[in-house]
C-alpha positions in Angstrom: -4.4 -2.1 -5.9 -7.5 -4.3 -5.8 -5.7 -6.9 -3.6 -3.7 -6.9 -0.4 -1.6 -9.7 1.0 -3.7 -12.3 2.8 -2.5 -14.6 5.7 -3.3 -17.7 3.7 -0.9 -16.5 0.9 1.9 -15.8 3.4 1.4 -19.2 5.1 1.3 -21.1 1.8 4.5 -19.4 0.5 6.3 -19.8 3.8 5.5 -23.5 3.9 6.5 -23.9 0.2 9.9 -22.4 1.2 10.2 -24.8 4.2 10.3 -21.9 6.7 8.9 -21.8 10.2 7.1 -18.6 11.3 10.2 -17.8 13.5 12.6 -18.3 10.6 10.5 -16.0 8.3 10.2 -13.4 11.1 14.0 -13.4 11.6 14.6 -12.9 7.8 12.4 -9.8 7.7 13.1 -8.4 11.2 9.8 -9.0 13.0 8.7 -11.3 15.8 7.2 -14.8 15.2 4.0 -13.5 16.8 3.7 -10.9 14.1 3.9 -13.6 11.4 1.4 -15.7 13.3 -1.1 -12.7 13.5 -0.8 -12.2 9.7 -1.4 -15.9 9.0 -4.4 -16.0 11.2 -5.9 -12.8 9.8 -5.5 -10.9 13.1 -3.3 -8.3 11.4 -1.6 -7.3 8.2 2.1 -6.6 7.5 3.1 -2.9 7.3 3.6 -1.5 3.9 7.4 -1.2 4.6 7.6 -5.0 5.0 6.1 -5.9 1.6 9.4 -5.9 -0.3 11.5 -7.7 2.4 8.6 -10.2 2.8 8.5 -10.9 -1.0 12.3 -11.4 -1.1 12.2 -13.8 1.9 9.4 -15.8 0.3 11.1 -15.8 -3.1 8.4 -14.2 -5.1 7.8 -10.8 -6.7 5.7 -8.1 -4.9 3.0 -8.6 -7.5 2.9 -12.3 -6.9 2.7 -11.7 -3.2 -0.1 -9.2 -3.6 -2.1 -11.3 -6.0 -1.4 -14.7 -4.3 -0.6 -16.2 -7.7 2.9 -17.6 -8.1 4.1 -17.3 -11.7 6.3 -20.1 -12.9 7.6 -19.2 -16.3 8.1 -22.5 -18.1 9.3 -20.6 -21.2 12.9 -21.7 -20.6 13.8 -21.9 -24.2 12.7 -18.3 -24.9 10.2 -19.4 -27.5 8.2 -16.3 -28.4 5.3 -18.4 -29.4 4.4 -18.8 -25.7 4.0 -15.0 -25.5 1.0 -13.4 -23.7 -1.0 -10.2 -24.3 -2.6 -8.3 -21.5 -5.1 -5.5 -22.3 -6.3 -3.0 -19.7 -10.1 -2.5 -19.7 -9.7 1.0 -18.3 -7.1 2.7 -20.5 -6.7 0.1 -23.3 -3.0 -0.2 -22.7 -1.6 -3.3 -24.4 1.2 -5.1 -22.5 3.1 -7.9 -24.2 5.3 -10.5 -22.3 7.4 -13.3 -23.6 5.9 -15.7 -21.1 3.6 -15.8 -18.1 3.7 -12.7 -15.9 1.8 -10.9 -13.2 0.7 -7.6 -14.9 -1.1 -4.7 -13.4 -2.4 -1.5 -15.0 -4.7 1.2 -13.6 -4.7 -0.7 -10.3 -6.1 -3.9 -11.8 -4.3 -7.2 -12.0 -4.8 -8.2 -15.6 -5.4 -11.8 -16.9 -3.7 -12.8 -20.1 -6.0 -12.7 -23.1 -7.0 -16.1 -24.5 -6.8 -16.1 -28.3 -9.5 -17.8 -30.3 -9.5 -18.7 -34.0 -10.6 -15.8 -36.1 -14.3 -15.9 -37.0 -16.2 -14.9 -40.2 -17.0 -11.4 -38.7 -13.3 -10.8 -38.7 -12.2 -11.8 -42.2 -8.5 -11.4 -42.9 -6.9 -11.0 -46.3 -3.1 -11.5 -46.7 -1.6 -10.3 -49.9 2.1 -10.2 -50.9 3.3 -6.7 -51.9 7.0 -6.5 -52.9 9.0 -8.0 -50.0 6.2 -7.6 -47.4 2.6 -8.7 -46.8 -0.4 -6.4 -46.8 -2.8 -7.6 -44.2 -6.4 -6.3 -44.2 -9.1 -7.0 -41.7 -12.7 -6.4 -43.0 -13.9 -4.7 -39.9 -15.5 -1.4 -39.0 -13.1 1.1 -37.3 -15.4 3.4 -35.3 -14.8 4.8 -31.8 -16.9 2.1 -30.2 -15.9 -1.0 -32.3 -12.5 -1.3 -33.8 -9.3 -3.5 -34.3 -6.8 -2.3 -31.6 -3.7 -4.1 -32.9 -2.3 -6.7 -35.3 0.8 -8.7 -34.3 2.8 -11.4 -36.0 4.6 -13.7 -33.5 7.2 -16.3 -34.5 9.5 -18.4 -32.3 12.1 -15.6 -32.3 10.4 -12.3 -33.0 7.3 -10.2 -32.7 6.1 -7.5 -35.1 3.4 -5.4 -33.4 1.2 -2.7 -35.0 -1.1 -0.5 -33.0 -4.3 0.7 -34.7 -6.8 3.4 -33.7 -10.4 4.1 -34.5 -11.1 5.8 -37.8 -7.9 4.3 -39.3 -8.1 1.5 -41.8 -7.6 -2.0 -40.3 -4.6 -2.8 -42.5 -0.9 -3.1 -42.0 2.2 -4.1 -44.0 4.4 -6.7 -42.3 7.3 -9.0 -43.0 5.8 -12.4 -42.5 8.9 -14.5 -42.3 8.8 -17.8 -40.3 6.0 -19.9 -39.0 3.9 -18.4 -36.2 0.7 -16.7 -35.5 -1.0 -13.6 -36.6 -2.9 -12.0 -33.6 -5.8 -9.6 -34.1 -7.5 -7.8 -31.2 -11.0 -6.5 -31.5 -12.1 -4.2 -28.7 -15.5 -6.0 -28.5 -14.6 -9.6 -29.4 -11.2 -10.0 -27.9 -8.0 -11.7 -29.2 -8.1 -13.9 -32.3 -5.3 -15.7 -34.0 -4.5 -17.2 -37.4 -1.8 -19.9 -37.8 0.7 -19.0 -40.5 
C-alpha cells in the first residue's frame, strides 16, 4: 500500500462519529493513551487493529487507509453515475456503479474523468441488423490503442475489452439513452452522449 493510517485521519473520523478517545479505545480493546499516541503521530496502530478500527469508525479499511471517506450518493442505482478506474501498472479496468475506493497493484486509483471525444478519436456508429457496429478510427499498436468501449445507460452496462493489434470496432445493442465510453491508453477516457 502506498498509504498507512495517519493520526489526523483517525482523529477526524473519531470526531465525526462523536466519540472520545476513551470511547474509541474501549470499542477496539486498547487504552485511551494508545489512541492519543496515534492521533499525535507518536505511534501507529498495529496491523491487527486495522479492521476493528475501521468498524468502530464506520468506514471501510480502504477508506481508513486512504483518509478519503466515500459517500455514495447513487441512492437510486442510476448506472449513469458509474465510474471507471484504470491501473497504470497492469492496465486492469475496474468498473463501479458509484464512487468507490479502489486499489490495484498497491496503488489507490482515482476514477477516470471522461472528456468529450475529440477529432483524433473519430467514432462511427452504423446500424447492422438489430445491433450497432461501432468503429473508432484509431491505430491499434502495442504502444497506442483503444483499451475498451462501453455503453452505459441508467440500468445497464455493455463493456467490450479491446487489445493491441485488434480492430477498434465492436457490435453492441444500443438501447436506451446513455453514454458511449472509449478509453485510449494515451489520451484517457472519452464519452459520447447517445
